Every structure is written in structure tokens, then in C-alpha cells.
N, C-alpha and C positions, 0 to 999 in steps of 0.2 A: 540542357533546358531549353535554350534558344531555340533549337532544331526538333524541339517536342519530346524528346527522349528524358530517360527518369535514370538517378543512379540509385541503386539499391546495395546496401551492405546486410551481410549477415549479422552483424551484431546490433546495428541500430535501426536496421530499414531503410525507408528512402531518405536521400539524403538531398537537400534542395537548399538552393539560395535565392527563394523568392521573398523572403523577409530579411532584416538585418540580423534579427536574433537567431533565425534557422541557419543563416550564413555563418554566424558564430559559431555556433553548435558543431555545425558540421567542420569547421576550421579545426575546433578544440579537439574534436574526435580523431582528425586525420594526425593532428600535432602527437596526440597521446600514443596511437598505434605507432607513429615513426619513432617516437622516444622508445615503446618497449621493442621496437626491431633493432634499434642502435645497441641499446643495453644486452639486449640478447647475444647481438653479434661480438661486442666486446668481452662480455664472459665467456663464452664459447672459443672466441679468439686466444683469449689468454690460455684455456686448458689446449687447446690445439697447438700453439708455440710450444709449453711445456713438453706436451706428449712428442713432440718432433725434436726438440732437445734431449730428452730422454733416449730416443731411438724408437720410439712406440708410433705404429701408424696411427693418424689420426681417422681412420676410416675403417671400417667392420670387415671388409672382404681381403682375406688374406691370399696372396697369389700361390699358385701352386709351386711346389719346391719348397715351402716354408710351413711352419706353425708358430702360432703365438706362446713363447714360453710363459713361465709363472708370473714374470716380471713385466709381460706384455710386449717386449720385443720379440723380433722374428729371429727364429733358429732353423737352420737346414733341415729339411726331412730326411731322415737316412736313405731314402730310397727315391723320394721324387727329385731332390735335389738333383741327382745325376742326370734322370732322365729330361728335367728340363734344359740342363746344360748341354746334353746331347741334341736336344731339339733346337736350342739356339746354333749349336755347329751346323747341325744339317740346313738351316735356312741360310746360313753364312757361307755355305758351300754350294748354295744356288738351288736348293729344293722349294718348290713352292708350298706356301701357306697350307694347301690343303695335303699336301704329302707328311708335313709336320705335325698337322692334327691328325691324322691317322696314326702316326707313330706315338702320338701323346694317348691318344683312346686307347690302342693297342698295349700300351704299359698302365692303364687304370686310371688317366688323367683326362676325364672326359670333358670339351672345352666346345663351343660352339666357334664356326671360321671366326667370327668377330672378336670372341674370347682368346683365341691364339693370338691374333693379330693385335689385340691390347697386352697381352703376356710379353710377346716380343719387341712391344716398345716401351714396357716398362722398364724403368732404371732401378727400380726396388730388387732386381736381379742382382745388382752391383753393390747392393749392399746401401741404397742411396734412399732417402725421402725426399721427395720435392712434392710440397702442399702450398700452392700459391706462391708467396714470397718465402714463405718458410723451407731452408734446405739443412740438411743433416747429411753429409757425406758419408758418413762413418756411423752410421744407424744398427748395423747389423751385419752378419758376415756374407760377402757377397758368394752367390754360386755361378756366377757367369763371368769370364773373363772381359776384360775392357775392350779388347782389340777384337773379339769375335762379336760383342753388342755391336761395337760401331760399323761393321762390316754389314751386320743385320739394319741397322738404323739407315745407310747407305742405301740398302736394297730398297727402302720403303717407298710406295708410289707415291707423287706429288697429289696433293689435293686441292681443293679451291676452285675459285673460278677459271674456267677456259678463258685462253686468250679471247679479244674481242674479235679477230678475224673467224674463229672458230665457232663462237656463238653466232655469228650472220649467218655464217652457212648451215648452223644446225637449224636456225629460223626458217630457212629456205628449202629446207628438207634435203639438204646436200649431205648432211652426216646422219 
């Protein structure tokens, strides 16, 4: 407001601090919205915790190789589980993600490059659920061997910021 701007909200329209009563009203609306956000988080957090404890994924997408059972827990798919395990073995032996993706597609599991990369990074195939601080290491039957999974993870390309010297060279058009 001091700079000439306005704050507009979907529920109440313009919020302003130009008078004491409008400041109070805006503050109260903000507090109520924050209260609703926190209570919703608490309720969903309890449901997520119970789901993970039961061995049920707290998210909707089931990775290839599994299906949801009647109880919500993952069960290995009779044919896809073997295909996914082979995809991990291929990657552990040095095959490119592109080649692993082609193998999966040829065997009826269509995934984007990113989808295959996400699958290769997912500990769900080890029978585990990791959801924030919630962990269940024995949630469902694994379809990939731990040693093969570790080899695949060791092959992952490091991401994140480049070293400062590399960033400086890139800015100068050297890289």
C-alpha cells in the first residue's frame, strides 16, 4: 500500500490497512484462513500417518509393477513386476535410461523419460513407503533386489548448483 499497490483476495476482495477497523478485519480473515489451513493439515496428516502404518501409499499413483489390492496395499503385478525388475537390472549393468525406457515401452509399460527416471529412483520397488517423515520399510512385497537398487542409485547424475568456478565461466560464455 505504501508503494501504491493493492492486495486483492478471492474471498473478500480488497484487503487494506488504511483504517484500524480494516486492519483488524484483514488480520482476522488472515488468522481464520491460517487456522483452516492448519486444521486441514492436521487432519490429513493423521490420515497419511495411518495409511503409511498400514502399508498403504498416501498418494494416488501406483508405480509400474504393482497394483492396489482390495485392502489398499500394493501387490506385485504378475507380469509387470518381472519387467520392472529387469529394467532395474539393465540400468544397474550400465544401460542408459533411454534404453531402459525402450525396454519398458516394448513390454507394455509406457513412461516418459522423466517417468522412467522417477521409477528408477523410487524406493517403493523395495517394498518401502517414504512420505516426508513417515516411513514404512515393510509396507508391501519388494520387486527389486536391494543390491541392484543401490547400484542404480549410485549411477544417478548429481543435480543442483554447479561449482562457483563453473558458473562464472558459463556467464562469460566459456561453457
